[in-house]
N, C-alpha and C positions, 0 to 999 in steps of 0.2 A: 615302828613295829610294836611299840608299847600301846596299850589301849587305855580307855578312859577309866574303867573300873573293872573289878574282878567279880564275875558272876559265880555263884555256887554251882558246882557240877561234880558229878562222880568222877574221881581221879581215873578210875579204870576206863570210863567211857572216853574221856579226853585223850588218854594214852592210846586207846584203840584208834581214834581218828588220826592222831599224830603218826602212829605206826603204819596205818593205811596210806597216809600221804607219802611217807618215806619209801615204802615198798612200791607204791605206784610210780614214784619218781624213777627208781631203778628199773622197774619193769617196762615203763613206757619209753624210757630212753633206749633200752635194749630193742624194743619193738621198732622204733624209728631207724635204728641201725640195721636191723634185720630186713626191713622193707626197702632199704636203700637201693639195691640193684634195680628195682622197678621204676626208679626215677632217671635211669640212664638216658632215656630219650629226651629228657629235659636238660640234664647236666652237661650233655655233650654240646649243647648250644651256647654255653656260657662264654662270655668275653673276658679275657684276662688283661688287666691294666695295672701297672705299678703306680697306683695313685691311692693315697690314704682316704680320699673322699669317694672312691669308687666302691660300690657294693657288688661283689662277685656273684652272689647267689640270686640272680634274677634273670629272667628271659630277655633276649636281645630286643624284643619288640613287645609293646604293651597290648594286652588283650582286654578290650573294654568289658566284656561280660565276666571274664575271670576276675578282674579287679573289682567289679561291682559286687560279685559274690564275696570277695575277701573283705571289702569295706563293710558290707552288710553284716557279715558274721562278727567282725570286730566290734561294730557299734552295738549289735545285740548283746554280745558278751559284756562289753563295757557298761552299758546302761543296766543290764541285769544285776551286775555286782553293785553298782552305785545305788540302785533302788533298794537292794537288800540291805545295804549298810544304812541307808536313810531310814528305812522302816525299823530297823533294829535300834537306831538311836532315838527315834521319835516314839516308838511303841515298845519300850523296854520290857514291860511285863509280858507282852505277847511274843515278840520275835526272839527275845533272849531267855525265855523260860524253857524248862525242860520239855522235850517232846518225846524222844524215844531213848529209853535206857540211859538217861542222864545227858543226852545230846540235845542241844537247843535247836529251835527252828532255824535260827540264823546259820549255825554250823552246818546243819543238814542241807539247807537251800544252797549255800555257797559251795559246798562240796559237790552237790549235783550239778550246779551250773558249770563249775570248772571242769568236771569230768566230761560232761556233754560237749563242751566247746573244745576241749583238748582232742577228743575223738573227731569232732567235725573239722578241726584244723588239719589233722592228719589226712582225712579224706579229701579236703580241699587242696592240700599240697599235691596229692597223687593225681588229681584231675586237672587242676589249673596251675599248680605250683606256686606262682608268685604270691608273696606276702606284701605288706604295705611298703616294703623297701622299693618297690617299683615306682611309687609315687612320692616318697618322702626321703629326705637326706639321712644318711647313716648317723650323723651326729645327734639326731633327735632320739634315736634308740639308746645310744651310749649316754647321752645327757640325762635321760629320764632315770637311769640307774644311779648316776652320780648325784642327782637331786635327792633321791631316796636315801642314799647313804649319808648325805650331809644332814638331812632332817633327823635321822636316827641319832646323830651326835647331839642334837638339841634335846631330843626326848630322853636320852640316857644320861645327860649331864647331872641331874640330881642324884643318880645312883653311883656313877663311877667317875664323874668329873670329865672335863674336856681334855686335859693334858696332865700326865703323870699323877692322876688321881685328884687334881685340884679342880673344884667346882667353880665354874665361871659365874660371875655376877652379871651386872648389866652388860649387854641387853638380854642375857639368858635368865630372865626373871621367871618367877613361878607363873605369872600371867602369860608370858610368852610360851612356856612349856605347855601350859593348859590349852592355849590356842592351837598348838600343833597336835596335842592329844585329841582335840575335837575334830581336827580337819585332816590329819595325816592319812587316815584310811582312804579318803577319796583320792588324795595325791598318789599314794602308793598303788591303789587299784588302777589308776590311770597308767602309772609307770610300768606296772607289771603286764597288764592286758595289752597295752599298746606295743611293748617290746615283744610280747609273745606272738602277736600277729604281724609284727614287722618282718620276722624271719620265716622262711619256709622250713618244713620239717625234713631237711636233708641230712645226710649222714656224716658230713665232715666233723672231725673231733671238736672244733670250736662251737659248732652249732649244737651238737649233742650235749656237750658239757653245759652250754647255755640253757638248753631246755631242761636239763636235769635241775639246774639251779632255779629255773622258773617254777618247776613243780614243787620244789621245797618252799619257795616263797608263796605259792598259792596255798600251801598247807598252813603257812603262818597267817594268811588272811582268813582262812577258814576257821582258825582257832582263836579269833578275836574274842575278848571277854572270857578267856579261860586262863588258868595259871601257866600253861605251857607257852602261851603267847607272850607272857612276861618273863619267862625263864631266861636268866642272863646267859646261861651256857648255850641255849638254843639260839638266842639273838646273836651272840658272838660267832657261833658257827656260821650263821647266815651271812654276817658281815664279812667274815674271813674267807668264805668260799670264793669271793670275788677274786682273790689273789690266784687261786688255782685256775679259775676260768680264764683270767686275763693272761696268765703265763701260757696256757694251752693255745689261746688265740695268737699270742705274740710269736711263739715258737713255730706254729703251723704256718702263719702268714709269712714268716721269714723264709722257711724252707720252701714254701709253695710259690709265693709271690716275689721273693727276693727283697732287697732293701735292707734297712738298718736292723740290727739285732735289738729288739725292744724289751725282751722279757726281763732283764735285770731291773729296768725302771719300774715295771709293774710289780715285780716280786718285792723289791726293796721298799717301794712306796707303800704297798698294803701291809707288808711286814712291819713297817714303821708305825702304822696305825694300831696294829695289835700290841706292839711292845710299849708304846707310849700312851695309848688310850684304852683299847679294848681290855687288855690284861688287868687293868685296875678295877674291873668289876669283881674280880676274885679276891677273896680275903686270904692271901698267902703271905708267907714271911718276907721280910725285907731282903733276905739273902736270895730268895727265889726271883724277886724282881731284878736284883742286881745281876744274877746269873743269866737271866733271859736277855737283859739289856747288853751284857758283855758278849753274849753269843751273837747278838745282832751286829754289834760293832765289829766283832771278829769276822763275821761273814762279809761285811763291807770291805774290810782290809783285804781279805782273800780275793774278793771279786776284782779289786783294782790292782792287785799285785801282778807283776809280769809273770808269765809262765817260765819255768815250771813251778814256781813257788805259789802262784795263784792262778786265777782264771784268766787273767790277762785282759780284762775289760779296759778299754781305752781310757787313759787318764783325762782326756777331754771330757768324757762323760762324768767323771768324778768332780772335775772343777766346775762343771755346770750344775752340780748338786742334783743330779737326776733323781736321786732317792727321796728328794723333798718335793718333787713336783706334785705328786698325787696328794700327800698330806696338805700342802698349801692350798690346793684346789678344794679339798673337802673342808678343812678348817675355815677357809675363806668364804665358801658358800654358806656354811653353817652360820658364820658371823653375819653375812649379808641377810640371810633369811630371818635371823633373830632380830636384826635391826629393823627390817621392814615390818615384822610383826609387832615389835615394840612401838614403833611409830604409829601403826594402825590402832593399837590398843589405847594409846594415849590420846587419840583424837576425841 
């Protein structure tokens, strides 16, 4: 989410694009919900399975022409963004220069591309419904977002450190960070556009909250090479929203599909990332850090205390250290990616 360099642009123009992106996220999420009843002839055909690898929001049979349309739109969206990023990097004076009222060509082009394809995806959903989930495993969509979050840890290490404010040395070297600053836009663009086209624009809470998040992330891509793109408050908001989305998904899936209650694992895991990594981007007093950390520890105690003193979460989950699963995945992937980049650079 960090970019290679900061271009000069009028603050008011950048704020206008950011505000447009946020308003668009709320407005289009509402539109998806409002149009939901018109998808009933599709949603009535869904097959329910209590299987974590099963994706519920797809038609029972694959339609060749519908999927050809979905893949064509996805690839057009994907390569449009990639080419715009490429030309912006190779033609800095042209694509990243001011075009309209302080807005660069890059920002304007990416904004238009995303708005056009968001509208096309809504139309595609209401005509053919299926997204890429019909042809690809659900783990590919979930994994792409995890990859993005892990790389952000590498990019932000020089500013806030990797854990409790401590900056990691090797393999998180300046050369490794520079490598990901040059390449992360292509990786993130893939993660976002692919995930966006993976899901149909249906109205279930987990899908709507996911699309809302996706629109915010599209705004972040649009604002590359601007000061908002590098604003630590905005970056942390984008990282932390995953907790909200994950909890909504977990609660809804438990209520609708049955199975294990998973929201505590997601909430405590992403909250751990905020308390022990994200928060250290802010220059606040030591007392504040200690208070937030103590509040997190108190929540864990309440979560695993038996009712009526606590939530009554199974002690088995506590002994399995479920609140560490997500942090271990993110830190582990960040380390793995950093090692791979470090070895590549040393060749």
